[in-house]
PAZAPA-4460 file (N, C-alpha, C; in steps of 0.05 Angstrom, whole numbers, plus 32768, in hexadecimal, padded with zeros to 4 digits):
% residues 235
    n_x    n_y    n_z   ca_x   ca_y   ca_z    c_x    c_y    c_z   seq   type   mol
   8253   8B92   7F94   8242   8B81   7FA5   8235   8B6B   7F94     1      M     A
   8230   8B54   7FA0   8223   8B3E   7F91   8207   8B47   7F88     2      P     A
   8200   8B3E   7F70   81E5   8B44   7F65   81DA   8B29   7F5B     3      I     A
   81C1   8B23   7F64   81B4   8B0A   7F5D   819A   8B10   7F4E     4      V     A
   8197   8B03   7F37   817D   8B07   7F2A   8167   8AF9   7F3A     5      D     A
   8152   8B08   7F40   813E   8AFF   7F52   8123   8B0B   7F4B     6      A     A
   810E   8B00   7F57   80F4   8B0D   7F55   80F1   8B1F   7F6D     7      R     A
   80E5   8B37   7F6A   80DA   8B43   7F51   80EF   8B52   7F41     8      P     A
   8108   8B55   7F4B   811D   8B63   7F3D   8138   8B5A   7F4A     9      H     A
   814E   8B60   7F3D   8168   8B57   7F48   816D   8B5F   7F65    10      P     A
   8179   8B4D   7F74   817F   8B51   7F90   819D   8B57   7F94    11      Y     A
   81A3   8B6E   7FA0   81BF   8B75   7FA5   81C3   8B75   7FC3    12      T     A
   81DA   8B6A   7FCB   81DF   8B69   7FE8   81FD   8B6D   7FED    13      F     A
   8203   8B75   8005   821F   8B79   800F   8226   8B61   8020    14      D     A
   823C   8B54   8019   8244   8B3C   8028   8249   8B44   8046    15      L     A
   8251   8B5C   804B   8258   8B64   8066   823F   8B67   8078    16      A     A
   8228   8B6A   806C   8210   8B6F   807C   81FA   8B5A   8076    17      T     A
   8202   8B43   806D   81EF   8B2E   8065   81F5   8B14   8075    18      T     A
   81DF   8B06   807C   81E1   8AED   808A   81CF   8AD8   807D    19      A     A
   81D6   8ABF   807F   81C6   8AA9   8075   81B6   8A9F   808D    20      L     A
   819B   8A9E   808A   8189   8A95   80A0   817E   8A7A   8098    21      L     A
   8182   8A66   80A8   8179   8A4B   80A3   8163   8A44   80B8    22      V     A
   814A   8A42   80AF   8133   8A41   80C1   812A   8A24   80C4    23      I     A
   812C   8A1A   80DD   811E   8A02   80E7   8122   89E9   80D6    24      D     A
   813B   89E4   80CE   8140   89CB   80BF   8145   89B5   80D3    25      M     A
   812F   89AE   80E1   8130   899B   80F8   8126   8980   80F1    26      Q     A
   8130   896C   8101   8127   8951   80FC   8109   894E   8100    27      R     A
   80FD   895B   8113   80E0   8958   8118   80D0   8962   8100    28      D     A
   80DB   8973   80EF   80CC   897C   80D7   80D4   896C   80BF    29      F     A
   80ED   8963   80BD   80F6   8958   80A4   80F9   8939   80A4    30      L     A
   80F8   892D   80BB   80FD   8910   80BB   80E3   8900   80C2    31      E     A
   80E1   88E8   80B8   80C9   88D8   80BE   80C5   88D5   80DD    32      P     A
   80AC   88D6   80E5   80A5   88D2   8101   80A4   88EC   8111    33      G     A
   80AC   8902   8105   80AD   891B   8114   8092   8929   8114    34      G     A
   8092   8941   811F   8079   8951   8121   806C   8956   8106    35      F     A
   807D   895C   80F2   8072   8962   80D8   8062   894A   80CC    36      G     A
   806E   8933   80CF   8060   891B   80C5   8048   8914   80D5    37      E     A
   8048   891A   80EF   8031   8914   8100   8019   8924   80F8    38      S     A
   801D   893A   80EA   8006   894A   80E0   7FFC   8940   80C5    39      L     A
   8008   892A   80BB   7FFF   891F   80A2   800E   8928   808A    40      G     A
   8026   8934   808E   8035   8940   8078   804A   892C   806D    41      N     A
   8052   8931   8054   8066   8922   8046   8081   8930   804A    42      D     A
   8093   8925   805B   80AC   8933   8061   80BE   8935   8048    43      V     A
   80B9   8924   8034   80CA   8926   801C   80C8   8941   800F    44      A     A
   80B1   894F   8012   80AE   896A   8006   80C1   897E   8013    45      E     A
   80C9   8979   802C   80DD   898A   8039   80F9   8981   8034    46      L     A
   80FD   8967   8033   8119   895C   8031   8126   8963   8017    47      R     A
   8117   896B   8003   8123   8973   7FE9   8134   898C   7FEC    48      R     A
   8130   899B   8002   8140   89B4   8006   815C   89AF   8012    49      T     A
   8160   8997   801C   8179   8992   802B   8192   8995   8019    50      I     A
   8192   8988   8002   81A9   8988   7FF1   81B0   89A5   7FE7    51      D     A
   819D   89B4   7FDB   81A4   89CF   7FD3   81AC   89E1   7FEA    52      P     A
   81A0   89DD   8001   81A8   89EE   8018   81C3   89E6   8022    53      L     A
   81CA   89CD   8022   81E5   89C5   802A   81FA   89D1   8017    54      A     A
   81F4   89D1   7FFD   8207   89DD   7FEA   8209   89FB   7FEF    55      A     A
   81F3   8A09   7FF4   81F3   8A25   7FF9   8203   8A2B   8013    56      L     A
   81FF   8A1B   8028   820E   8A20   8041   822C   8A1F   803C    57      L     A
   8235   8A0C   802C   8251   8A09   8027   825C   8A22   801A    58      A     A
   824E   8A2C   8006   8257   8A44   7FF8   8256   8A5D   800A    59      V     A
   8240   8A5F   801A   823D   8A76   802C   8254   8A77   8041    60      A     A
   825A   8A5F   804C   8270   8A5E   805F   828B   8A65   8053    61      R     A
   828F   8A5C   803B   82A8   8A62   802D   82AA   8A80   8027    62      Q     A
   8293   8A8D   8022   8293   8AAA   801D   8294   8ABA   8036    63      A     A
   8293   8AAD   804D   8294   8ABB   8067   827B   8AC8   8070    64      G     A
   8264   8ABF   8065   824A   8AC9   806E   8243   8ABE   8089    65      L     A
   8239   8ACE   809B   822E   8AC3   80B4   8216   8AB1   80AE    66      P     A
   8214   8A9B   80BD   81FE   8A89   80BB   81F0   8A87   80D6    67      V     A
   81D6   8A8A   80D5   81C6   8A88   80EE   81B0   8A72   80E9    68      V     A
   81AE   8A60   80FC   819A   8A4A   80FB   8184   8A50   810F    69      H     A
   816C   8A47   8109   8157   8A48   811D   814B   8A2C   8121    70      T     A
   813F   8A28   8139   8131   8A10   813F   8117   8A17   814E    71      R     A
   8101   8A0C   8144   80E7   8A10   8152   80E4   89FA   8167    72      E     A
   80DD   8A02   817F   80D9   89EE   8194   80D2   89FB   81AE    73      G     A
   80CD   89EA   81C2   80C2   89F4   81DB   80D1   89E9   81F3    74      H     A
   80CD   89F7   820A   80D8   89EE   8223   80CB   89D4   822B    75      L     A
   80D9   89C3   823A   80CF   89A9   8242   80B4   89AA   8250    76      P     A
   80AF   89C0   825F   8095   89C1   826D   807F   89CE   825C    77      D     A
   8085   89D4   8243   8072   89E0   8230   8066   89FA   8239    78      L     A
   8074   8A08   824B   8069   8A21   8255   8069   8A37   823F    79      S     A
   8079   8A33   822A   807A   8A47   8214   806A   8A3D   81FC    80      D     A
   805A   8A29   81FF   804A   8A1E   81E9   802C   8A21   81EF    81      C     A
   801F   8A34   81E1   8002   8A38   81E7   7FF1   8A20   81DF    82      P     A
   7FDA   8A1C   81EC   7FC9   8A06   81E5   7FC0   8A05   81C8    83      P     A
   7FBD   8A1D   81BC   7FB5   8A1E   81A0   7FC9   8A10   818E    84      A     A
   7FE2   8A10   8196   7FF7   8A03   8187   7FFA   89E6   8191    85      K     A
   7FF9   89E2   81AA   7FFD   89C7   81B6   7FE8   89B3   81AD    86      R     A
   7FCF   89BC   81AA   7FB9   89AA   81A5   7FB4   89A6   8187    87      D     A
   7FC9   89A3   8178   7FC7   899D   815B   7FD3   8982   8155    88      R     A
   7FCA   8976   813F   7FD6   895D   8137   7FC8   8945   8144    89      G     A
   7FD2   892E   813D   7FC6   8915   8146   7FCC   8912   8164    90      A     A
   7FB8   8908   8174   7FBD   8902   8190   7FD5   88F0   8193    91      P     A
   7FE6   88F5   81A7   7FFE   88E7   81AD   8015   88EE   819A    92      S     A
   8010   8900   8187   8025   8909   8175   8026   8928   8173    93      M     A
   8022   8934   818A   8021   8951   818C   803A   895C   8199    94      R     A
   803E   8975   8199   8055   8981   81A5   8058   8978   81C2    95      I     A
   806F   896E   81C9   8074   8965   81E4   8070   8947   81E8    96      G     A
   8062   893A   81D5   805D   891D   81D7   8076   890E   81CF    97      D     A
   8079   88F5   81D9   8090   88E5   81D0   808F   88DE   81B3    98      P     A
   80A5   88E0   81A5   80A8   88D9   8189   80C0   88C7   8186    99      G     A
   80C5   88BF   816D   80DD   88AE   8168   80F7   88BC   816D   100      P     A
   80F7   88D6   816E   8110   88E6   8172   810E   88F6   818C   101      N     A
   80FF   88EC   819F   80FB   88FA   81B8   80E1   890A   81B8   102      G     A
   80DC   8919   81CD   80C3   8929   81CE   80C3   893D   81B7   103      R     A
   80AC   893E   81AA   80A9   894D   8191   80AC   896B   8197   104      I     A
   80BE   8978   8188   80C3   8995   8189   80C9   899F   81A5   105      L     A
   80D8   8990   81B4   80E1   8998   81CE   80FF   899D   81CD   106      I     A
   8107   89B4   81D7   8123   89BB   81D7   8134   89A7   81E5   107      R     A
   814A   89A0   81D9   815C   898D   81E5   8158   8971   81DB   108      G     A
   8141   896B   81CE   813C   8951   81C4   8149   894D   81A8   109      E     A
   814F   8934   81A1   815C   892E   8188   814C   8939   8170   110      Y     A
   8132   8935   8170   8122   893E   815A   8120   895C   8157   111      G     A
   8125   896B   816C   8124   8988   816B   813C   8994   815D   112      H     A
   8152   8984   815A   816A   898F   814F   816A   898E   8131   113      D     A
   817E   899C   8126   8180   899F   8109   818B   8985   80FC   114      I     A
   8181   897F   80E4   818A   8967   80D6   81A8   8967   80D2   115      V     A
   81B4   894F   80D2   81D1   894C   80D1   81DD   895A   80B9   116      D     A
   81CF   8959   80A2   81DA   8964   8089   81DE   8982   808A   117      E     A
   81D0   898F   809C   81D1   89AD   809E   81DA   89B6   80B9   118      L     A
   81E8   89A5   80C8   81F0   89AC   80E3   8201   89C5   80E4   119      A     A
   81FB   89D7   80F8   820C   89EF   80FB   8229   89E8   8101   120      P     A
   823B   89F9   80F8   8257   89F6   80FF   825D   8A09   8115   121      V     A
   8275   8A06   8121   827D   8A16   8138   827B   8A34   8130   122      D     A
   826F   8A43   8142   826C   8A60   813E   8252   8A69   8132   123      G     A
   8242   8A56   8127   8229   8A5D   811B   8213   8A5C   8131   124      E     A
   8206   8A73   8137   81F2   8A73   814C   81D9   8A63   8144   125      P     A
   81CC   8A57   8158   81B3   8A49   8154   819F   8A57   8166   126      V     A
   818A   8A62   815A   8175   8A71   8169   815D   8A5F   816D   127      V     A
   8157   8A5A   8187   813F   8A4A   818D   8127   8A5C   8190   128      D     A
   8111   8A55   8182   80FA   8A66   8181   80E1   8A55   8189   129      K     A
   80CF   8A61   8198   80B6   8A53   81A0   80A0   8A56   818C   130      P     A
   80A2   8A68   8179   808D   8A6E   8166   8096   8A68   8149   131      G     A
   8085   8A72   8137   808A   8A6D   811B   809F   8A81   8110   132      K     A
   809D   8A9A   8119   80B0   8AAE   8110   80CA   8AAD   8120   133      G     A
   80E1   8AB2   8113   80FA   8AB0   8120   8101   8AC8   8132   134      A     A
   80F1   8ADE   812F   80F6   8AF5   813F   80E5   8AF6   8159   135      F     A
   80CF   8AE6   8159   80BE   8AE7   8171   80CA   8AD9   8189   136      Y     A
   80CD   8AE7   819F   80D7   8ADC   81B8   80F2   8ACF   81B5   137      A     A
   8103   8ADB   81A5   811F   8AD2   81A1   8132   8AEA   81A2   138      T     A
   814B   8AE5   81A1   815F   8AFA   819F   816A   8AFE   8183   139      G     A
   815C   8AF5   816F   8166   8AF6   8154   816B   8B13   814B   140      L     A
   8159   8B25   8150   815C   8B40   8146   8175   8B4D   8152   141      D     A
   817A   8B49   816C   8192   8B54   8179   81AB   8B46   816E   142      A     A
   81AA   8B2C   816A   81C1   8B1E   815F   81C9   8B29   8144   143      L     A
   81B5   8B2E   8132   81BB   8B39   8118   81C5   8B55   8119   144      L     A
   81B9   8B65   812B   81C1   8B81   812E   81DE   8B83   8138   145      A     A
   81E5   8B72   814A   8200   8B72   8155   8215   8B6C   813F   146      D     A
   820D   8B5D   812B   821F   8B56   8115   821C   8B69   80FD   147      R     A
   820B   8B7D   80FF   8207   8B91   80EA   81F9   8B85   80D1   148      G     A
   81E8   8B72   80D6   81DA   8B64   80C0   81C1   8B73   80B8   149      I     A
   81BD   8B79   809E   81A5   8B86   8094   8198   8B76   807D   150      S     A
   81A5   8B61   8073   819A   8B51   805E   819B   8B33   8066   151      S     A
   8186   8B25   8060   8184   8B08   8067   817F   8AF7   804E   152      L     A
   818F   8AE2   804C   818A   8ACE   8038   817B   8AB7   8046   153      L     A
   8162   8AB3   803F   8150   8AA3   804F   814B   8A88   8043   154      V     A
   814F   8A73   8054   814A   8A58   804C   813B   8A49   8063   155      T     A
   8132   8A31   805D   8126   8A21   8073   8109   8A19   806D   156      G     A
   80FC   8A10   8083   80E1   8A06   8081   80CF   8A10   8097   157      V     A
   80B5   8A11   8093   80A8   8A0D   8079   80A3   8A28   806C   158      T     A
   80A1   8A28   8052   809F   8A41   8043   8088   8A52   804C   159      T     A
   8070   8A47   804F   8059   8A57   8054   8055   8A5D   8072   160      E     A
   8065   8A50   8083   8061   8A53   80A0   8079   8A62   80AC   161      V     A
   808D   8A53   80B5   80A3   8A5F   80C3   80B4   8A72   80B1   162      C     A
   80B8   8A6A   8098   80C8   8A7B   8086   80B8   8A95   8081   163      V     A
   809F   8A93   807A   808F   8AAA   8073   808C   8ABD   808C   164      H     A
   8087   8AB1   80A3   8084   8AC1   80BB   809E   8AD0   80C1   165      T     A
   80B4   8AC3   80BE   80CE   8ACF   80C4   80D4   8AE6   80B0   166      T     A
   80CF   8AE1   8096   80D4   8AF6   8082   80C2   8B0E   8087   167      V     A
   80AA   8B0A   808E   8098   8B20   8095   80A2   8B30   80AD   168      R     A
   80AA   8B21   80C1   80B6   8B2E   80D9   80CF   8B3E   80D2   169      E     A
   80E0   8B32   80C1   80F8   8B3F   80B9   80F3   8B58   80A9   170      A     A
   80DF   8B56   8097   80D8   8B6D   8087   80CF   8B84   8098   171      N     A
   80BF   8B7F   80AC   80B5   8B94   80BE   80CC   8BA0   80CE   172      D     A
   80E1   8B92   80D1   80F9   8B9C   80E0   810E   8BA9   80CF   173      R     A
   8109   8BAA   80B5   811B   8BB7   80A2   8130   8BA6   8095   174      G     A
   812E   8B8C   8098   8141   8B7A   808A   8138   8B76   806D   175      Y     A
   814C   8B74   805B   8146   8B6C   8040   814B   8B4E   803E   176      E     A
   8137   8B40   8033   8138   8B22   8033   8137   8B17   8017   177      C     A
   814A   8B05   8011   814A   8AF5   7FF9   8143   8AD9   8001   178      L     A
   812D   8ACE   7FF7   8124   8AB3   7FFD   812D   8AA1   7FE7   179      V     A
   813B   8A8B   7FEE   8146   8A79   7FDA   8131   8A63   7FD5   180      L     A
   8125   8A63   7FBD   810E   8A52   7FB8   8113   8A35   7FBB   181      A     A
   812A   8A2B   7FB3   8130   8A0E   7FB4   813B   8A06   7FD0   182      D     A
   813F   8A19   7FE1   8149   8A14   7FFC   8134   8A19   8012   183      C     A
   811B   8A1E   8009   8104   8A1F   801B   80F0   8A0B   8012   184      V     A
   80E1   8A00   8024   80CF   89EA   801D   80B5   89EA   802C   185      G     A
   80A0   89E0   801F   8086   89DD   802B   807D   89C0   8028   186      S     A
   806D   89B6   803A   8061   899C   8036   804D   899C   801F   187      Y     A
   8044   89B4   8016   802F   89B7   8002   803B   89C7   7FEA   188      F     A
   803E   89BA   7FD3   804A   89C8   7FBC   803B   89E2   7FB4   189      P     A
   8021   89E2   7FB7   8013   89FB   7FB0   8019   8A11   7FC4   190      E     A
   801C   8A0B   7FDD   8024   8A1F   7FF1   8040   8A29   7FEB   191      F     A
   8052   8A18   7FE2   806D   8A20   7FDB   806C   8A35   7FC5   192      Q     A
   805D   8A2F   7FB0   805B   8A42   7F99   804F   8A5D   7FA2   193      R     A
   8038   8A5B   7FAF   802A   8A74   7FB6   803A   8A84   7FCB   194      V     A
   8046   8A75   7FDE   8056   8A83   7FF3   806D   8A93   7FE7   195      G     A
   807B   8A88   7FD3   8090   8A97   7FC6   8085   8AAE   7FB6   196      L     A
   806F   8AA9   7FA8   8063   8ABF   7F99   805B   8AD6   7FAB   197      D     A
   8051   8AD0   7FC2   8048   8AE6   7FD5   8060   8AF7   7FDE   198      M     A
   8077   8AEB   7FE2   808E   8AFA   7FEB   8097   8B0E   7FD6   199      I     A
   8097   8B06   7FBD   80A1   8B18   7FA7   808B   8B29   7F9B   200      A     A
   8072   8B26   7FA3   805C   8B35   7F97   805E   8B53   7F9D   201      A     A
   8051   8B62   7F8D   804E   8B7F   7F91   8069   8B8D   7F94   202      Q     A
   807C   8B85   7F82   8096   8B92   7F83   80A8   8B88   7F99   203      G     A
   80A2   8B70   7FA4   80B2   8B66   7FBA   80A8   8B6F   7FD5   204      G     A
   808F   8B69   7FDA   8082   8B74   7FF2   8090   8B69   800C   205      I     A
   809A   8B51   800B   80A9   8B46   8022   80C6   8B40   801B   206      F     A
   80CE   8B3F   8002   80E9   8B3A   7FFB   80ED   8B30   7FDE   207      G     A
   8102   8B22   7FDA   8109   8B18   7FC0   8109   8AF9   7FC0   208      W     A
   8107   8AED   7FA9   8108   8AD0   7FA6   811B   8AC9   7F8F   209      V     A
   812D   8AB6   7F94   8140   8AAD   7F80   8147   8A90   7F85   210      A     A
   8154   8A84   7F72   815E   8A68   7F75   817A   8A69   7F81   211      D     A
   8181   8A55   7F91   819A   8A55   7F9F   81B2   8A54   7F8C   212      S     A
   81AE   8A49   7F74   81C5   8A47   7F61   81CD   8A63   7F58   213      T     A
   81BA   8A75   7F55   81C0   8A91   7F4E   81D0   8A9E   7F65   214      A     A
   81C8   8A99   7F7D   81D6   8AA5   7F94   81F2   8A99   7F97   215      L     A
   81F5   8A7F   7F95   820F   8A73   7F99   8223   8A7D   7F84   216      T     A
   821A   8A81   7F6C   822C   8A8B   7F57   8235   8AA7   7F5E   217      A     A
   8223   8AB8   7F68   822B   8AD3   7F70   823E   8AD2   7F88   218      A     A
   8239   8AC0   7F9B   824A   8ABE   7FB3   8266   8AB5   7FAB   219      L     A
   8268   8AA1   7F99   8282   8A98   7F90   8292   8AAE   7F82   220      R     A
   8284   8ABE   7F72   8291   8AD4   7F65   829B   8AE8   7F79   221      T     A
   828A   8AEE   7F8C   8292   8B02   7FA1   82A9   8AF7   7FB2   222      A     A
   82A8   8ADD   7FB9   82BE   8AD2   7FC9   82D8   8AD2   7FBA   223      A     A
   82D7   8AD1   7FA0   82EF   8AD1   7F90   82FA   8AED   7F8C   224      A     A
   82EC   8B01   7F97   82F5   8B1D   7F96   82F0   8B2A   7F7B   225      G     A
   82DE   8B1F   7F6B   82D8   8B2B   7F51   82BE   8B3A   7F52   226      Q     A
   82BA   8B4E   7F40   82A1   8B5B   7F3F   828B   8B46   7F39   227      P     A
   8275   8B48   7F48   8260   8B34   7F45   824B   8B3C   7F30   228      A     A
   8249   8B2E   7F19   8235   8B35   7F06   821A   8B2C   7F0E   229      P     A
   8205   8B36   7F01   81EB   8B2B   7F06   81EA   8B0E   7EFD   230      S     A
   81DF   8AFD   7F0E   81DE   8AE0   7F08   81C2   8AD9   7F01   231      V     A
   81BD   8AD0   7EE9   81A2   8ACA   7EE0   819A   8AAE   7EE9   232      L     A
   8181   8AAC   7EF3   8176   8A91   7EF9   816F   8A83   7EDF   233      Q     A
   816F   8A69   7EE0   8165   8A5A   7EC9   8147   8A5E   7EC5   234      P     A
   813E   8A60   7EAD   8122   8A65   7EA8   8112   8A4B   7EAB   235      S     A
***
């Protein structure tokens, strides 16, 4: 089985029971004019994840790993968006308001969809979620169970919000999670560092953390049908 050098200790997984989870790589979060920028954030802090994640997606698909995408967003009538969430951000730039890519974080709008560089391919499910965690009010758990998935390779945005919430939910449900540090992003560099530290703290209280280059090397070895050695991350 592939072994990846990770914090707090090496991560071993079975290709047959592992999926790549891509969380909320949406235009409204990553592109100028979207919801993320309306809150005063620098979207460049998230866009740095696109290239390494695209590279990882290519290798994962070649290795035959299932890939699952998520999108955060709401029904057009906002019936699934509580006021505590709706009433955030600058007036006229809140969830449901018109933006340059359609109504902000509304399902079916251009801005709600995944950025072109990471678009799902045929057969890859896209889970729409109304909250921060990917398991809340979605069919993700059933989807993974139907495919016999017990390990998740976690990517996406933002590290301290939707990624963290999803990893915590997954941990409570018995999934083993490896978070790819260069394929998750925060608008705040300090939150990125601390968020990753929290996942791997106390012997891996929520999961493991590694760089995607370590994982891709292990996946390529596994796809070639060779025994997968432990792959060390650069120091």
